[in-house]
All heavy atoms as a GROMACS GRO file, in nm:
protein
  652
    1MET      N    1  14.755  13.644   2.787
    1MET     CA    2  14.711  13.514   2.802
    1MET      C    3  14.573  13.505   2.738
    1MET      O    4  14.494  13.588   2.768
    1MET     CB    5  14.724  13.475   2.936
    1MET     CG    6  14.719  13.311   2.957
    1MET     SD    7  14.744  13.270   3.118
    1MET     CE    8  14.914  13.302   3.142
    2SER      N    9  14.549  13.396   2.674
    2SER     CA   10  14.417  13.380   2.614
    2SER      C   11  14.334  13.271   2.703
    2SER      O   12  14.378  13.179   2.746
    2SER     CB   13  14.440  13.312   2.472
    2SER     OG   14  14.317  13.289   2.411
    3TYR      N   15  14.206  13.322   2.717
    3TYR     CA   16  14.120  13.241   2.805
    3TYR      C   17  13.997  13.186   2.728
    3TYR      O   18  13.962  13.247   2.622
    3TYR     CB   19  14.068  13.329   2.922
    3TYR     CG   20  14.182  13.366   3.018
    3TYR    CD1   21  14.251  13.479   2.998
    3TYR    CD2   22  14.204  13.289   3.119
    3TYR    CE1   23  14.349  13.526   3.088
    3TYR    CE2   24  14.300  13.324   3.203
    3TYR     CZ   25  14.377  13.442   3.192
    3TYR     OH   26  14.473  13.465   3.282
    4PRO      N   27  13.946  13.082   2.758
    4PRO     CA   28  13.961  12.995   2.886
    4PRO      C   29  14.090  12.907   2.870
    4PRO      O   30  14.137  12.879   2.755
    4PRO     CB   31  13.835  12.916   2.896
    4PRO     CG   32  13.796  12.890   2.748
    4PRO     CD   33  13.836  13.014   2.681
    5ILE      N   34  14.143  12.866   2.981
    5ILE     CA   35  14.256  12.786   2.998
    5ILE      C   36  14.223  12.651   3.071
    5ILE      O   37  14.172  12.664   3.184
    5ILE     CB   38  14.369  12.857   3.068
    5ILE    CG1   39  14.419  12.981   2.995
    5ILE    CG2   40  14.488  12.758   3.095
    5ILE    CD1   41  14.506  13.072   3.078
    6ALA      N   42  14.250  12.542   3.013
    6ALA     CA   43  14.247  12.415   3.089
    6ALA      C   44  14.362  12.392   3.168
    6ALA      O   45  14.465  12.402   3.114
    6ALA     CB   46  14.206  12.295   2.997
    7VAL      N   47  14.340  12.365   3.304
    7VAL     CA   48  14.465  12.348   3.390
    7VAL      C   49  14.472  12.207   3.426
    7VAL      O   50  14.570  12.171   3.504
    7VAL     CB   51  14.440  12.435   3.511
    7VAL    CG1   52  14.452  12.582   3.480
    7VAL    CG2   53  14.319  12.414   3.594
    8GLY      N   54  14.386  12.115   3.384
    8GLY     CA   55  14.404  11.973   3.415
    8GLY      C   56  14.276  11.897   3.432
    8GLY      O   57  14.174  11.966   3.410
    9SER      N   58  14.285  11.776   3.474
    9SER     CA   59  14.162  11.703   3.491
    9SER      C   60  14.153  11.639   3.627
    9SER      O   61  14.257  11.590   3.686
    9SER     CB   62  14.156  11.580   3.381
    9SER     OG   63  14.056  11.507   3.406
   10THR      N   64  14.048  11.626   3.680
   10THR     CA   65  14.012  11.563   3.813
   10THR      C   66  14.051  11.416   3.799
   10THR      O   67  14.061  11.343   3.902
   10THR     CB   68  13.872  11.580   3.865
   10THR    OG1   69  13.782  11.529   3.767
   10THR    CG2   70  13.846  11.728   3.885
   11ARG      N   71  14.058  11.355   3.674
   11ARG     CA   72  14.074  11.222   3.661
   11ARG      C   73  14.225  11.187   3.660
   11ARG      O   74  14.260  11.070   3.689
   11ARG     CB   75  14.034  11.169   3.523
   11ARG     CG   76  13.870  11.183   3.526
   11ARG     CD   77  13.826  11.144   3.387
   11ARG     NE   78  13.676  11.158   3.389
   11ARG     CZ   79  13.596  11.135   3.289
   11ARG    NH1   80  13.650  11.079   3.174
   11ARG    NH2   81  13.470  11.146   3.288
   12THR      N   82  14.314  11.287   3.644
   12THR     CA   83  14.457  11.263   3.653
   12THR      C   84  14.534  11.347   3.752
   12THR      O   85  14.658  11.303   3.783
   12THR     CB   86  14.516  11.280   3.504
   12THR    OG1   87  14.484  11.419   3.472
   12THR    CG2   88  14.464  11.184   3.405
   13GLU      N   89  14.474  11.453   3.807
   13GLU     CA   90  14.557  11.530   3.899
   13GLU      C   91  14.474  11.549   4.024
   13GLU      O   92  14.352  11.538   4.022
   13GLU     CB   93  14.579  11.671   3.841
   13GLU     CG   94  14.689  11.678   3.729
   13GLU     CD   95  14.626  11.672   3.588
   13GLU    OE1   96  14.516  11.689   3.572
   13GLU    OE2   97  14.706  11.642   3.501
   14THR      N   98  14.545  11.575   4.126
   14THR     CA   99  14.484  11.601   4.252
   14THR      C  100  14.412  11.736   4.265
   14THR      O  101  14.453  11.828   4.185
   14THR     CB  102  14.578  11.598   4.374
   14THR    OG1  103  14.674  11.719   4.361
   14THR    CG2  104  14.662  11.462   4.374
   15PRO      N  105  14.307  11.752   4.339
   15PRO     CA  106  14.241  11.891   4.360
   15PRO      C  107  14.347  12.004   4.389
   15PRO      O  108  14.340  12.107   4.358
   15PRO     CB  109  14.149  11.868   4.462
   15PRO     CG  110  14.107  11.722   4.443
   15PRO     CD  111  14.240  11.652   4.419
   16THR      N  112  14.447  11.963   4.477
   16THR     CA  113  14.549  12.062   4.525
   16THR      C  114  14.619  12.108   4.405
   16THR      O  115  14.651  12.224   4.386
   16THR     CB  116  14.634  12.000   4.633
   16THR    OG1  117  14.553  11.963   4.746
   16THR    CG2  118  14.744  12.105   4.681
   17THR      N  119  14.668  12.015   4.313
   17THR     CA  120  14.747  12.050   4.202
   17THR      C  121  14.667  12.145   4.103
   17THR      O  122  14.715  12.233   4.049
   17THR     CB  123  14.796  11.930   4.132
   17THR    OG1  124  14.884  11.850   4.212
   17THR    CG2  125  14.874  11.960   3.996
   18LEU      N  126  14.534  12.097   4.092
   18LEU     CA  127  14.451  12.176   3.998
   18LEU      C  128  14.426  12.318   4.053
   18LEU      O  129  14.428  12.415   3.986
   18LEU     CB  130  14.323  12.102   3.990
   18LEU     CG  131  14.320  11.967   3.909
   18LEU    CD1  132  14.196  11.891   3.931
   18LEU    CD2  133  14.358  11.991   3.767
   19ALA      N  134  14.411  12.330   4.185
   19ALA     CA  135  14.395  12.458   4.248
   19ALA      C  136  14.517  12.553   4.230
   19ALA      O  137  14.502  12.663   4.198
   19ALA     CB  138  14.353  12.441   4.395
   20GLU      N  139  14.627  12.496   4.254
   20GLU     CA  140  14.751  12.567   4.238
   20GLU      C  141  14.774  12.613   4.090
   20GLU      O  142  14.812  12.729   4.067
   20GLU     CB  143  14.867  12.491   4.275
   20GLU     CG  144  14.869  12.472   4.435
   20GLU     CD  145  14.978  12.366   4.480
   20GLU    OE1  146  15.034  12.302   4.394
   20GLU    OE2  147  14.999  12.358   4.597
   21ARG      N  148  14.749  12.529   3.999
   21ARG     CA  149  14.760  12.570   3.850
   21ARG      C  150  14.657  12.674   3.812
   21ARG      O  151  14.692  12.764   3.743
   21ARG     CB  152  14.745  12.442   3.765
   21ARG     CG  153  14.863  12.346   3.771
   21ARG     CD  154  14.823  12.232   3.668
   21ARG     NE  155  14.921  12.131   3.682
   21ARG     CZ  156  14.915  12.007   3.628
   21ARG    NH1  157  14.804  11.982   3.560
   21ARG    NH2  158  15.013  11.915   3.646
   22ALA      N  159  14.532  12.656   3.872
   22ALA     CA  160  14.422  12.763   3.837
   22ALA      C  161  14.477  12.890   3.884
   22ALA      O  162  14.459  13.000   3.812
   22ALA     CB  163  14.292  12.717   3.899
   23ILE      N  164  14.519  12.908   4.009
   23ILE     CA  165  14.565  13.030   4.060
   23ILE      C  166  14.681  13.081   3.983
   23ILE      O  167  14.682  13.206   3.963
   23ILE     CB  168  14.591  13.024   4.203
   23ILE    CG1  169  14.456  13.001   4.287
   23ILE    CG2  170  14.657  13.141   4.273
   23ILE    CD1  171  14.465  12.961   4.424
   24GLU      N  172  14.772  13.006   3.946
   24GLU     CA  173  14.889  13.052   3.865
   24GLU      C  174  14.849  13.114   3.735
   24GLU      O  175  14.916  13.197   3.684
   24GLU     CB  176  14.986  12.944   3.850
   24GLU     CG  177  15.069  12.904   3.965
   24GLU     CD  178  15.145  12.773   3.956
   24GLU    OE1  179  15.165  12.722   3.832
   24GLU    OE2  180  15.204  12.727   4.050
   25ALA      N  181  14.735  13.053   3.671
   25ALA     CA  182  14.688  13.106   3.544
   25ALA      C  183  14.608  13.240   3.546
   25ALA      O  184  14.572  13.287   3.449
   25ALA     CB  185  14.600  12.988   3.475
   26MET      N  186  14.584  13.293   3.662
   26MET     CA  187  14.504  13.408   3.674
   26MET      C  188  14.590  13.527   3.666
   26MET      O  189  14.699  13.537   3.710
   26MET     CB  190  14.439  13.406   3.812
   26MET     CG  191  14.323  13.292   3.819
   26MET     SD  192  14.250  13.291   3.997
   26MET     CE  193  14.163  13.144   3.984
   27GLY      N  194  14.520  13.630   3.611
   27GLY     CA  195  14.585  13.769   3.612
   27GLY      C  196  14.555  13.842   3.737
   27GLY      O  197  14.548  13.791   3.849
   28ARG      N  198  14.524  13.979   3.725
   28ARG     CA  199  14.512  14.056   3.844
   28ARG      C  200  14.377  14.078   3.886
   28ARG      O  201  14.348  14.157   3.983
   28ARG     CB  202  14.574  14.191   3.822
   28ARG     CG  203  14.731  14.184   3.799
   28ARG     CD  204  14.775  14.314   3.774
   28ARG     NE  205  14.920  14.307   3.757
   28ARG     CZ  206  15.018  14.349   3.843
   28ARG    NH1  207  14.973  14.408   3.948
   28ARG    NH2  208  15.143  14.332   3.819
   29SER      N  209  14.266  14.018   3.823
   29SER     CA  210  14.129  14.047   3.853
   29SER      C  211  14.057  13.916   3.895
   29SER      O  212  14.125  13.823   3.925
   29SER     CB  213  14.054  14.119   3.742
   29SER     OG  214  14.058  14.040   3.634
   30ASN      N  215  13.931  13.912   3.900
   30ASN     CA  216  13.851  13.802   3.942
   30ASN      C  217  13.837  13.707   3.810
   30ASN      O  218  13.827  13.748   3.701
   30ASN     CB  219  13.706  13.837   3.980
   30ASN     CG  220  13.709  13.915   4.103
   30ASN    OD1  221  13.793  13.902   4.181
   30ASN    ND2  222  13.601  13.985   4.116
   31TYR      N  223  13.846  13.574   3.838
   31TYR     CA  224  13.840  13.477   3.733
   31TYR      C  225  13.729  13.363   3.773
   31TYR      O  226  13.721  13.330   3.897
   31TYR     CB  227  13.967  13.412   3.699
   31TYR     CG  228  14.062  13.501   3.628
   31TYR    CD1  229  14.138  13.603   3.700
   31TYR    CD2  230  14.066  13.501   3.488
   31TYR    CE1  231  14.212  13.699   3.631
   31TYR    CE2  232  14.158  13.592   3.421
   31TYR     CZ  233  14.218  13.689   3.482
   31TYR     OH  234  14.288  13.772   3.412
   32ASP      N  235  13.666  13.304   3.681
   32ASP     CA  236  13.583  13.200   3.704
   32ASP      C  237  13.661  13.062   3.697
   32ASP      O  238  13.755  13.050   3.605
   32ASP     CB  239  13.470  13.187   3.598
   32ASP     CG  240  13.379  13.296   3.595
   32ASP    OD1  241  13.365  13.364   3.697
   32ASP    OD2  242  13.301  13.305   3.491
   33VAL      N  243  13.636  12.976   3.784
   33VAL     CA  244  13.697  12.848   3.790
   33VAL      C  245  13.580  12.741   3.769
   33VAL      O  246  13.486  12.756   3.842
   33VAL     CB  247  13.770  12.814   3.923
   33VAL    CG1  248  13.831  12.672   3.918
   33VAL    CG2  249  13.888  12.916   3.931
   34SER      N  250  13.586  12.665   3.672
   34SER     CA  251  13.474  12.577   3.639
   34SER      C  252  13.519  12.438   3.617
   34SER      O  253  13.641  12.411   3.580
   34SER     CB  254  13.401  12.622   3.515
   34SER     OG  255  13.489  12.636   3.401
   35LEU      N  256  13.427  12.345   3.631
   35LEU     CA  257  13.450  12.200   3.608
   35LEU      C  258  13.358  12.145   3.502
   35LEU      O  259  13.232  12.163   3.518
   35LEU     CB  260  13.438  12.122   3.740
   35LEU     CG  261  13.450  11.964   3.737
   35LEU    CD1  262  13.590  11.934   3.700
   35LEU    CD2  263  13.403  11.913   3.874
   36ASP      N  264  13.409  12.100   3.391
   36ASP     CA  265  13.317  12.058   3.287
   36ASP      C  266  13.275  11.909   3.305
   36ASP      O  267  13.334  11.837   3.404
   36ASP     CB  268  13.376  12.076   3.144
   36ASP     CG  269  13.504  11.993   3.102
   36ASP    OD1  270  13.523  11.882   3.174
   36ASP    OD2  271  13.567  12.023   3.003
   37ARG      N  272  13.200  11.848   3.217
   37ARG     CA  273  13.132  11.710   3.232
   37ARG      C  274  13.251  11.595   3.220
   37ARG      O  275  13.232  11.503   3.264
   37ARG     CB  276  13.031  11.698   3.138
   37ARG     CG  277  12.904  11.764   3.167
   37ARG     CD  278  12.809  11.725   3.069
   37ARG     NE  279  12.797  11.830   2.968
   37ARG     CZ  280  12.741  11.814   2.851
   37ARG    NH1  281  12.673  11.707   2.821
   37ARG    NH2  282  12.739  11.911   2.762
   38THR      N  283  13.358  11.641   3.166
   38THR     CA  284  13.472  11.538   3.138
   38THR      C  285  13.565  11.548   3.253
   38THR      O  286  13.654  11.469   3.256
   38THR     CB  287  13.540  11.557   3.007
   38THR    OG1  288  13.615  11.690   3.018
   38THR    CG2  289  13.449  11.564   2.889
   39GLY      N  290  13.540  11.643   3.348
   39GLY     CA  291  13.636  11.656   3.465
   39GLY      C  292  13.741  11.752   3.451
   39GLY      O  293  13.829  11.762   3.539
   40LYS      N  294  13.751  11.820   3.343
   40LYS     CA  295  13.855  11.912   3.319
   40LYS      C  296  13.824  12.050   3.403
   40LYS      O  297  13.703  12.088   3.404
   40LYS     CB  298  13.862  11.962   3.172
   40LYS     CG  299  13.937  11.861   3.090
   40LYS     CD  300  13.958  11.898   2.947
   40LYS     CE  301  14.024  11.802   2.857
   40LYS     NZ  302  14.020  11.852   2.722
   41VAL      N  303  13.922  12.112   3.456
   41VAL     CA  304  13.915  12.232   3.537
   41VAL      C  305  13.959  12.340   3.442
   41VAL      O  306  14.064  12.339   3.385
   41VAL     CB  307  13.989  12.226   3.667
   41VAL    CG1  308  13.984  12.356   3.739
   41VAL    CG2  309  13.946  12.115   3.758
   42TRP      N  310  13.880  12.455   3.435
   42TRP     CA  311  13.907  12.562   3.352
   42TRP      C  312  13.911  12.700   3.435
   42TRP      O  313  13.837  12.722   3.527
   42TRP     CB  314  13.797  12.571   3.247
   42TRP     CG  315  13.785  12.467   3.144
   42TRP    CD1  316  13.721  12.347   3.164
   42TRP    CD2  317  13.844  12.456   3.020
   42TRP    NE1  318  13.729  12.262   3.062
   42TRP    CE2  319  13.804  12.331   2.964
   42TRP    CE3  320  13.921  12.532   2.944
   42TRP    CZ2  321  13.849  12.288   2.841
   42TRP    CZ3  322  13.955  12.502   2.821
   42TRP    CH2  323  13.928  12.370   2.769
   43VAL      N  324  13.997  12.783   3.373
   43VAL     CA  325  14.004  12.924   3.428
   43VAL      C  326  13.957  13.009   3.318
   43VAL      O  327  14.006  12.999   3.205
   43VAL     CB  328  14.145  12.957   3.473
   43VAL    CG1  329  14.155  13.109   3.515
   43VAL    CG2  330  14.182  12.871   3.590
   44ASP      N  331  13.862  13.100   3.338
   44ASP     CA  332  13.822  13.186   3.242
   44ASP      C  333  13.781  13.332   3.307
   44ASP      O  334  13.797  13.338   3.423
   44ASP     CB  335  13.690  13.134   3.180
   44ASP     CG  336  13.648  13.190   3.042
   44ASP    OD1  337  13.729  13.290   2.995
   44ASP    OD2  338  13.553  13.145   2.981
   45ARG      N  339  13.775  13.426   3.217
   45ARG     CA  340  13.751  13.567   3.262
   45ARG      C  341  13.621  13.562   3.335
   45ARG      O  342  13.538  13.490   3.319
   45ARG     CB  343  13.748  13.659   3.144
   45ARG     CG  344  13.885  13.669   3.076
   45ARG     CD  345  13.890  13.795   2.994
   45ARG     NE  346  14.005  13.798   2.919
   45ARG     CZ  347  14.129  13.836   2.973
   45ARG    NH1  348  14.146  13.856   3.101
   45ARG    NH2  349  14.232  13.833   2.897
   46TYR      N  350  13.618  13.666   3.436
   46TYR     CA  351  13.498  13.668   3.527
   46TYR      C  352  13.370  13.671   3.442
   46TYR      O  353  13.360  13.747   3.339
   46TYR     CB  354  13.519  13.782   3.613
   46TYR     CG  355  13.398  13.820   3.702
   46TYR    CD1  356  13.372  13.722   3.802
   46TYR    CD2  357  13.323  13.920   3.685
   46TYR    CE1  358  13.264  13.744   3.888
   46TYR    CE2  359  13.207  13.941   3.759
   46TYR     CZ  360  13.181  13.852   3.864
   46TYR     OH  361  13.071  13.871   3.944
   47ASP      N  362  13.266  13.596   3.482
   47ASP     CA  363  13.144  13.606   3.426
   47ASP      C  364  13.130  13.534   3.288
   47ASP      O  365  13.038  13.569   3.207
   47ASP     CB  366  13.081  13.735   3.421
   47ASP     CG  367  12.933  13.729   3.437
   47ASP    OD1  368  12.881  13.637   3.491
   47ASP    OD2  369  12.868  13.833   3.402
   48HIS      N  370  13.237  13.454   3.248
   48HIS     CA  371  13.229  13.387   3.126
   48HIS      C  372  13.194  13.233   3.125
   48HIS      O  373  13.170  13.178   3.020
   48HIS     CB  374  13.361  13.410   3.053
   48HIS     CG  375  13.378  13.549   2.989
   48HIS    ND1  376  13.396  13.661   3.057
   48HIS    CD2  377  13.363  13.586   2.857
   48HIS    CE1  378  13.404  13.770   2.977
   48HIS    NE2  379  13.384  13.724   2.855
   49ALA      N  380  13.212  13.183   3.249
   49ALA     CA  381  13.186  13.030   3.262
   49ALA      C  382  13.041  13.005   3.247
   49ALA      O  383  12.957  13.086   3.287
   49ALA     CB  384  13.246  12.984   3.389
   50SER      N  385  13.013  12.879   3.216
   50SER     CA  386  12.878  12.840   3.211
   50SER      C  387  12.824  12.824   3.348
   50SER      O  388  12.893  12.767   3.441
   50SER     CB  389  12.867  12.703   3.142
   50SER     OG  390  12.739  12.640   3.167
   51PRO      N  391  12.707  12.879   3.386
   51PRO     CA  392  12.653  12.868   3.524
   51PRO      C  393  12.652  12.729   3.577
   51PRO      O  394  12.664  12.708   3.683
   51PRO     CB  395  12.521  12.929   3.513
   51PRO     CG  396  12.523  13.015   3.383
   51PRO     CD  397  12.617  12.950   3.294
   52THR      N  398  12.621  12.634   3.486
   52THR     CA  399  12.620  12.482   3.523
   52THR      C  400  12.747  12.425   3.560
   52THR      O  401  12.753  12.323   3.624
   52THR     CB  402  12.541  12.398   3.422
   52THR    OG1  403  12.610  12.407   3.309
   52THR    CG2  404  12.398  12.451   3.397
   53GLU      N  405  12.856  12.485   3.510
   53GLU     CA  406  12.991  12.435   3.535
   53GLU      C  407  13.066  12.507   3.635
   53GLU      O  408  13.174  12.470   3.686
   53GLU     CB  409  13.062  12.422   3.406
   53GLU     CG  410  12.996  12.324   3.309
   53GLU     CD  411  13.073  12.324   3.170
   53GLU    OE1  412  13.156  12.417   3.137
   53GLU    OE2  413  13.042  12.229   3.099
   54LEU      N  414  13.024  12.629   3.676
   54LEU     CA  415  13.094  12.726   3.771
   54LEU      C  416  13.119  12.664   3.905
   54LEU      O  417  13.029  12.622   3.964
   54LEU     CB  418  13.024  12.863   3.780
   54LEU     CG  419  13.092  12.961   3.859
   54LEU    CD1  420  13.220  13.016   3.799
   54LEU    CD2  421  13.002  13.086   3.879
   55LEU      N  422  13.239  12.657   3.945
   55LEU     CA  423  13.281  12.616   4.088
   55LEU      C  424  13.297  12.732   4.173
   55LEU      O  425  13.244  12.734   4.285
   55LEU     CB  426  13.415  12.540   4.088
   55LEU     CG  427  13.425  12.405   4.010
   55LEU    CD1  428  13.564  12.360   4.019
   55LEU    CD2  429  13.336  12.315   4.100
   56ALA      N  430  13.368  12.836   4.130
   56ALA     CA  431  13.411  12.943   4.221
   56ALA      C  432  13.445  13.062   4.138
   56ALA      O  433  13.496  13.038   4.020
   56ALA     CB  434  13.520  12.904   4.310
   57VAL      N  435  13.448  13.181   4.205
   57VAL     CA  436  13.519  13.301   4.146
   57VAL      C  437  13.635  13.317   4.231
   57VAL      O  438  13.619  13.328   4.357
   57VAL     CB  439  13.428  13.418   4.140
   57VAL    CG1  440  13.492  13.554   4.103
   57VAL    CG2  441  13.305  13.403   4.057
   58ALA      N  442  13.759  13.331   4.170
   58ALA     CA  443  13.875  13.342   4.254
   58ALA      C  444  13.964  13.443   4.200
   58ALA      O  445  13.951  13.497   4.097
   58ALA     CB  446  13.952  13.202   4.261
   59THR      N  447  14.083  13.477   4.277
   59THR     CA  448  14.180  13.569   4.232
   59THR      C  449  14.315  13.502   4.265
   59THR      O  450  14.325  13.397   4.320
   59THR     CB  451  14.167  13.696   4.316
   59THR    OG1  452  14.215  13.676   4.446
   59THR    CG2  453  14.037  13.766   4.304
   60ARG      N  454  14.421  13.566   4.222
   60ARG     CA  455  14.555  13.525   4.246
   60ARG      C  456  14.581  13.506   4.399
   60ARG      O  457  14.669  13.433   4.444
   60ARG     CB  458  14.661  13.607   4.185
   60ARG     CG  459  14.670  13.598   4.035
   60ARG     CD  460  14.778  13.663   3.978
   60ARG     NE  461  14.908  13.607   3.994
   60ARG     CZ  462  14.963  13.504   3.929
   60ARG    NH1  463  14.892  13.457   3.823
   60ARG    NH2  464  15.081  13.452   3.946
   61LYS      N  465  14.524  13.585   4.474
   61LYS     CA  466  14.530  13.590   4.621
   61LYS      C  467  14.438  13.478   4.683
   61LYS      O  468  14.451  13.475   4.813
   61LYS     CB  469  14.498  13.720   4.674
   61LYS     CG  470  14.604  13.825   4.635
   61LYS     CD  471  14.586  13.956   4.696
   61LYS     CE  472  14.689  14.065   4.644
   61LYS     NZ  473  14.667  14.195   4.709
   62SER      N  474  14.353  13.407   4.628
   62SER     CA  475  14.274  13.298   4.677
   62SER      C  476  14.358  13.201   4.744
   62SER      O  477  14.469  13.161   4.699
   62SER     CB  478  14.179  13.244   4.585
   62SER     OG  479  14.083  13.345   4.517
   63ASP      N  480  14.296  13.139   4.844
   63ASP     CA  481  14.355  13.022   4.925
   63ASP      C  482  14.360  12.904   4.836
   63ASP      O  483  14.247  12.852   4.801
   63ASP     CB  484  14.293  13.009   5.055
   63ASP     CG  485  14.365  12.902   5.139
   63ASP    OD1  486  14.447  12.835   5.094
   63ASP    OD2  487  14.292  12.872   5.246
   64PRO      N  488  14.471  12.837   4.796
   64PRO     CA  489  14.466  12.721   4.719
   64PRO      C  490  14.397  12.609   4.780
   64PRO      O  491  14.338  12.524   4.721
   64PRO     CB  492  14.613  12.691   4.684
   64PRO     CG  493  14.691  12.780   4.755
   64PRO     CD  494  14.607  12.887   4.819
   65ASP      N  495  14.412  12.602   4.919
   65ASP     CA  496  14.345  12.491   4.999
   65ASP      C  497  14.190  12.509   4.986
   65ASP      O  498  14.129  12.405   4.971
   65ASP     CB  499  14.377  12.492   5.142
   65ASP     CG  500  14.529  12.461   5.161
   65ASP    OD1  501  14.582  12.381   5.078
   65ASP    OD2  502  14.593  12.503   5.254
   66TRP      N  503  14.136  12.628   4.990
   66TRP     CA  504  13.998  12.646   4.985
   66TRP      C  505  13.951  12.593   4.826
   66TRP      O  506  13.855  12.535   4.821
   66TRP     CB  507  13.968  12.802   4.996
   66TRP     CG  508  13.838  12.828   4.950
   66TRP    CD1  509  13.706  12.805   5.001
   66TRP    CD2  510  13.795  12.897   4.822
   66TRP    NE1  511  13.612  12.862   4.922
   66TRP    CE2  512  13.655  12.912   4.816
   66TRP    CE3  513  13.887  12.956   4.714
   66TRP    CZ2  514  13.600  12.973   4.696
   66TRP    CZ3  515  13.817  13.017   4.608
   66TRP    CH2  516  13.688  13.024   4.600
   67LEU      N  517  14.022  12.647   4.733
   67LEU     CA  518  13.985  12.614   4.592
   67LEU      C  519  14.001  12.469   4.574
   67LEU      O  520  13.915  12.402   4.511
   67LEU     CB  521  14.081  12.693   4.497
   67LEU     CG  522  14.046  12.680   4.354
   67LEU    CD1  523  13.892  12.714   4.325
   67LEU    CD2  524  14.125  12.764   4.262
   68ALA      N  525  14.099  12.402   4.629
   68ALA     CA  526  14.112  12.259   4.620
   68ALA      C  527  13.988  12.180   4.677
   68ALA      O  528  13.940  12.085   4.627
   68ALA     CB  529  14.246  12.205   4.687
   69GLU      N  530  13.942  12.230   4.791
   69GLU     CA  531  13.829  12.165   4.855
   69GLU      C  532  13.714  12.190   4.766
   69GLU      O  533  13.626  12.095   4.765
   69GLU     CB  534  13.803  12.234   4.998
   69GLU     CG  535  13.704  12.155   5.081
   69GLU     CD  536  13.731  12.006   5.096
   69GLU    OE1  537  13.844  11.967   5.107
   69GLU    OE2  538  13.625  11.929   5.083
   70GLU      N  539  13.683  12.306   4.708
   70GLU     CA  540  13.573  12.326   4.616
   70GLU      C  541  13.588  12.228   4.497
   70GLU      O  542  13.481  12.170   4.457
   70GLU     CB  543  13.578  12.476   4.565
   70GLU     CG  544  13.556  12.575   4.673
   70GLU     CD  545  13.420  12.569   4.726
   70GLU    OE1  546  13.316  12.554   4.653
   70GLU    OE2  547  13.410  12.578   4.848
   71ILE      N  548  13.699  12.211   4.447
   71ILE     CA  549  13.710  12.115   4.328
   71ILE      C  550  13.676  11.966   4.372
   71ILE      O  551  13.609  11.903   4.316
   71ILE     CB  552  13.866  12.126   4.270
   71ILE    CG1  553  13.875  12.263   4.209
   71ILE    CG2  554  13.893  12.016   4.178
   71ILE    CD1  555  14.025  12.290   4.172
   72ARG      N  556  13.741  11.932   4.491
   72ARG     CA  557  13.717  11.800   4.544
   72ARG      C  558  13.569  11.774   4.566
   72ARG      O  559  13.524  11.664   4.522
   72ARG     CB  560  13.803  11.788   4.669
   72ARG     CG  561  13.796  11.654   4.735
   72ARG     CD  562  13.892  11.646   4.862
   72ARG     NE  563  14.029  11.666   4.830
   72ARG     CZ  564  14.092  11.781   4.863
   72ARG    NH1  565  14.047  11.870   4.924
   72ARG    NH2  566  14.223  11.790   4.825
   73PHE      N  567  13.509  11.873   4.636
   73PHE     CA  568  13.368  11.856   4.663
   73PHE      C  569  13.275  11.829   4.540
   73PHE      O  570  13.194  11.740   4.524
   73PHE     CB  571  13.304  11.973   4.748
   73PHE     CG  572  13.167  11.956   4.765
   73PHE    CD1  573  13.118  11.888   4.877
   73PHE    CD2  574  13.078  12.022   4.687
   73PHE    CE1  575  12.974  11.870   4.886
   73PHE    CE2  576  12.940  12.022   4.709
   73PHE     CZ  577  12.888  11.947   4.807
   74GLU      N  578  13.300  11.918   4.437
   74GLU     CA  579  13.217  11.919   4.316
   74GLU      C  580  13.250  11.792   4.238
   74GLU      O  581  13.155  11.733   4.179
   74GLU     CB  582  13.244  12.042   4.244
   74GLU     CG  583  13.147  12.058   4.120
   74GLU     CD  584  12.999  12.075   4.178
   74GLU    OE1  585  12.968  12.116   4.294
   74GLU    OE2  586  12.899  12.036   4.106
   75ALA      N  587  13.376  11.753   4.231
   75ALA     CA  588  13.412  11.630   4.152
   75ALA      C  589  13.345  11.511   4.216
   75ALA      O  590  13.288  11.436   4.136
   75ALA     CB  591  13.564  11.609   4.149
   76ARG      N  592  13.347  11.506   4.344
   76ARG     CA  593  13.278  11.393   4.411
   76ARG      C  594  13.120  11.397   4.395
   76ARG      O  595  13.056  11.292   4.366
   76ARG     CB  596  13.312  11.384   4.564
   76ARG     CG  597  13.439  11.352   4.599
   76ARG     CD  598  13.475  11.337   4.746
   76ARG     NE  599  13.604  11.313   4.769
   76ARG     CZ  600  13.672  11.338   4.879
   76ARG    NH1  601  13.607  11.410   4.978
   76ARG    NH2  602  13.804  11.306   4.906
   77HIS      N  603  13.073  11.512   4.412
   77HIS     CA  604  12.924  11.537   4.391
   77HIS      C  605  12.879  11.482   4.251
   77HIS      O  606  12.787  11.413   4.246
   77HIS     CB  607  12.890  11.677   4.416
   77HIS     CG  608  12.751  11.714   4.399
   77HIS    ND1  609  12.651  11.664   4.487
   77HIS    CD2  610  12.681  11.790   4.301
   77HIS    CE1  611  12.529  11.707   4.438
   77HIS    NE2  612  12.558  11.785   4.324
   78ARG      N  613  12.954  11.542   4.147
   78ARG     CA  614  12.920  11.497   4.018
   78ARG      C  615  12.936  11.352   3.978
   78ARG      O  616  12.862  11.300   3.910
   78ARG     CB  617  13.001  11.596   3.921
   78ARG     CG  618  12.949  11.724   3.928
   78ARG     CD  619  13.026  11.822   3.827
   78ARG     NE  620  12.995  11.958   3.854
   78ARG     CZ  621  13.031  12.060   3.770
   78ARG    NH1  622  13.098  12.037   3.662
   78ARG    NH2  623  12.998  12.183   3.807
   79ALA      N  624  13.039  11.295   4.041
   79ALA     CA  625  13.071  11.154   4.021
   79ALA      C  626  12.945  11.067   4.073
   79ALA      O  627  12.913  10.966   4.013
   79ALA     CB  628  13.200  11.112   4.080
   80GLY      N  629  12.887  11.111   4.190
   80GLY     CA  630  12.769  11.038   4.238
   80GLY      C  631  12.654  11.051   4.153
   80GLY      O  632  12.564  10.974   4.167
   81LYS      N  633  12.638  11.144   4.063
   81LYS     CA  634  12.524  11.161   3.976
   81LYS      C  635  12.534  11.075   3.850
   81LYS      O  636  12.440  11.071   3.765
   81LYS     CB  637  12.506  11.305   3.935
   81LYS     CG  638  12.462  11.392   4.049
   81LYS     CD  639  12.434  11.534   3.998
   81LYS     CE  640  12.374  11.613   4.100
   81LYS     NZ  641  12.324  11.756   4.052
   82ARG      N  642  12.643  11.022   3.825
   82ARG     CA  643  12.668  10.944   3.701
   82ARG      C  644  12.602  10.816   3.712
   82ARG      O  645  12.583  10.738   3.811
   82ARG     CB  646  12.813  10.910   3.661
   82ARG     CG  647  12.879  11.052   3.628
   82ARG     CD  648  13.021  11.025   3.587
   82ARG     NE  649  13.085  11.166   3.578
   82ARG     CZ  650  13.216  11.179   3.591
   82ARG    NH1  651  13.291  11.076   3.607
   82ARG    NH2  652  13.269  11.294   3.581
   0.00000   0.00000   0.00000
């Protein structure tokens, strides 16, 4: 699989759906999950995401509910800054 991978947008999908897709896109090691300025959620190899966009470091065994909450919180936080 080629990284980074866009798994969807906070504008069109729920944080739960984005978290599930992100975890499905991961291989066997740690991966960066990031949120860009347009609301797209990305999965990239560990230590490759921009520090200003990084949400979490996760693995295939990460709890999707935890990751969904991270996405939800950051999307709301960034929306308040616009």
